[in-house]
MARKOL-777695 format. One line per 2 residues: number of its first residue (from 0); their letters; for each residue x, y, z of C-alpha. Coordinates in nm, 3 decimals. Example, Ala and Ser with C-alpha at 12.3 -4.5 7.8 and 13.67 -1.06 7.14 Angstrom:
0	as	1.230 -0.450 0.780  1.367 -0.106 0.714 .
***
This chain:
0	mk	0.000 0.000 0.000  0.122 0.345 -0.089 .
2	rf	0.057 0.663 0.106  -0.128 0.946 -0.065 .
4	vv	-0.190 1.297 0.069  -0.495 1.487 -0.056 .
6	me	-0.463 1.866 -0.063  -0.761 2.100 -0.105 .
8	pe	-0.783 2.473 -0.163  -0.858 2.669 0.154 .
10	ga	-1.230 2.687 0.231  -1.345 2.374 0.047 .
12	la	-1.644 2.230 0.238  -1.688 1.896 0.065 .
14	ps	-1.456 1.674 -0.133  -1.344 1.936 -0.382 .
16	ed	-1.306 1.880 -0.755  -0.991 2.095 -0.731 .
18	ar	-0.824 1.857 -0.484  -0.478 1.725 -0.568 .
20	vv	-0.370 1.374 -0.476  0.006 1.349 -0.418 .
22	rd	0.180 1.016 -0.366  0.418 1.040 -0.073 .
24	gf	0.715 0.822 -0.156  1.009 0.762 -0.391 .
26	tw	0.937 0.890 -0.743  1.133 0.729 -1.024 .
28	aa	1.021 0.996 -1.268  1.220 1.257 -1.074 .
30	vp	1.555 1.079 -1.113  1.651 1.163 -1.476 .
32	ip	1.561 1.536 -1.474  1.454 1.646 -1.125 .
34	al	1.389 2.012 -1.215  1.151 1.910 -1.495 .
36	wl	0.959 1.677 -1.260  0.926 1.954 -0.999 .
38	aa	0.813 2.202 -1.265  0.552 1.956 -1.392 .
40	nr	0.419 1.931 -1.036  0.408 2.313 -1.006 .
42	av	0.664 2.345 -0.726  0.822 2.669 -0.846 .
44	lp	1.073 2.753 -0.571  1.218 2.399 -0.544 .
46	tl	1.236 2.388 -0.925  1.449 2.702 -0.935 .
48	lv	1.678 2.582 -0.655  1.732 2.239 -0.812 .
50	lv	1.788 2.395 -1.154  2.055 2.629 -1.016 .
52	ad	2.223 2.341 -0.829  2.213 2.122 -1.140 .
54	ia	2.368 2.394 -1.357  2.637 2.459 -1.096 .
56	ll	2.722 2.089 -1.083  2.736 2.078 -1.465 .
58	vv	2.986 2.367 -1.467  3.197 2.211 -1.190 .
60	sa	3.198 1.871 -1.364  3.413 2.020 -1.644 .
62	sp	3.697 2.060 -1.394  3.949 1.773 -1.404 .
64	vl	3.994 1.788 -1.027  3.629 1.817 -0.914 .
66	gn	3.462 1.633 -1.203  3.422 1.304 -1.018 .
68	aa	3.284 1.470 -0.707  3.039 1.676 -0.916 .
70	fw	2.913 1.356 -1.078  2.839 1.194 -0.743 .
72	la	2.680 1.514 -0.610  2.455 1.524 -0.918 .
74	il	2.349 1.163 -0.850  2.286 1.256 -0.487 .
76	lr	2.076 1.556 -0.595  1.863 1.337 -0.821 .
78	vg	1.806 1.071 -0.555  1.730 1.342 -0.299 .
80	va	1.463 1.498 -0.520  1.319 1.154 -0.596 .
82	le	1.292 1.088 -0.221  1.180 1.431 -0.102 .
84	gp	1.014 1.567 -0.416  0.657 1.485 -0.309 .
86	rl	0.715 1.663 0.023  0.848 1.966 -0.166 .
88	vl	0.529 1.966 -0.376  0.316 1.945 -0.059 .
90	as	0.511 2.230 0.101  0.464 2.439 -0.214 .
92	lr	0.088 2.381 -0.199  0.079 2.474 0.172 .
94	rr	0.260 2.801 0.095  -0.013 2.881 -0.159 .
96	gw	-0.286 2.836 0.104  -0.389 2.476 0.039 .
98	re	-0.464 2.250 0.334  -0.424 1.880 0.390 .
100	aa	-0.766 1.719 0.360  -0.681 1.351 0.399 .
102	tl	-0.404 1.098 0.417  -0.493 0.770 0.251 .
104	ha	-0.333 0.431 0.201  -0.418 0.278 -0.136 .
106	gn	-0.269 0.063 -0.407  -0.264 0.339 -0.668 .
108	rt	-0.381 0.696 -0.733  -0.718 0.584 -0.872 .
110	ea	-0.800 0.389 -0.555  -0.694 0.689 -0.344 .
112	ev	-0.926 0.918 -0.540  -1.216 0.673 -0.500 .
114	ly	-1.155 0.654 -0.124  -1.137 1.032 -0.100 .
116	yd	-1.445 1.116 -0.307  -1.658 0.841 -0.148 .
118	sg	-1.587 0.975 0.201  -1.870 1.232 0.178 .
120	pr	-1.880 1.593 0.300  -1.662 1.702 0.591 .
122	pv	-1.640 2.017 0.796  -1.345 2.248 0.737 .
124	rk	-1.074 2.206 1.003  -0.736 2.354 1.051 .
126	si	-0.461 2.101 0.982  -0.282 2.044 1.311 .
128	ns	-0.085 1.772 1.475  -0.333 1.509 1.598 .
130	rw	-0.160 1.495 1.937  -0.289 1.846 2.014 .
132	qg	-0.630 1.811 1.849  -0.817 1.737 2.176 .
134	lv	-0.681 2.049 2.344  -0.763 2.263 2.040 .
136	dl	-1.118 2.125 2.027  -1.161 2.207 2.397 .
138	lw	-1.031 2.563 2.356  -1.244 2.630 2.046 .
140	qp	-1.567 2.556 2.236  -1.806 2.845 2.301 .
142	rs	-1.736 3.025 2.629  -2.049 2.893 2.801 .
144	kl	-1.946 2.531 2.737  -1.586 2.601 2.835 .
146	gr	-1.703 2.768 3.156  -1.904 2.457 3.250 .
148	lv	-1.598 2.239 3.196  -1.373 2.452 3.417 .
150	r	-1.613 2.492 3.711 .
***
C-alpha cells in the first residue's frame, strides 16, 4: 500500500473537484531530470533551486579535479529529489494556502481518489498535529461550554 496525501484549496467544504492527490514516496520519474519533474508538479521555488544546483554541478563537472565529485553530487541531488520531491510539492501547496484534507493508504492513485471522493462531506478544520487536536477542540468551544468544563 502506498501513502497518498490529498490537498484542497482553503475553504473547500466537501470533497473538492480541485483537490490534488500526491503520492508520498520515492518517485522514479524525478531521477533523470529532477527540475523538470518539480516544474511539472508546479513546485516553483524547489524547481528554481534544483535547476541552479544542477547547472552549478554541470559547470563544476568540467573541472578535471572536481569532475568526479560533481558527478556523485549530481546523483545525490537526483536521488534526494526523488525521495523528497513529493514533500516539496506538498510544502509548495501549503505556501499557496492549500490545506491537507486527507491521508490515505491505497494501491494506486485511482484507488486513493475513490476513497477520497466516497468519504462524503466534511467540515473544514485547521490542519494540526493530531496529538494536540483534543486540546484545540476544547479551547475552540463556546465560552459557556468552556465555563461549564472549568467549574
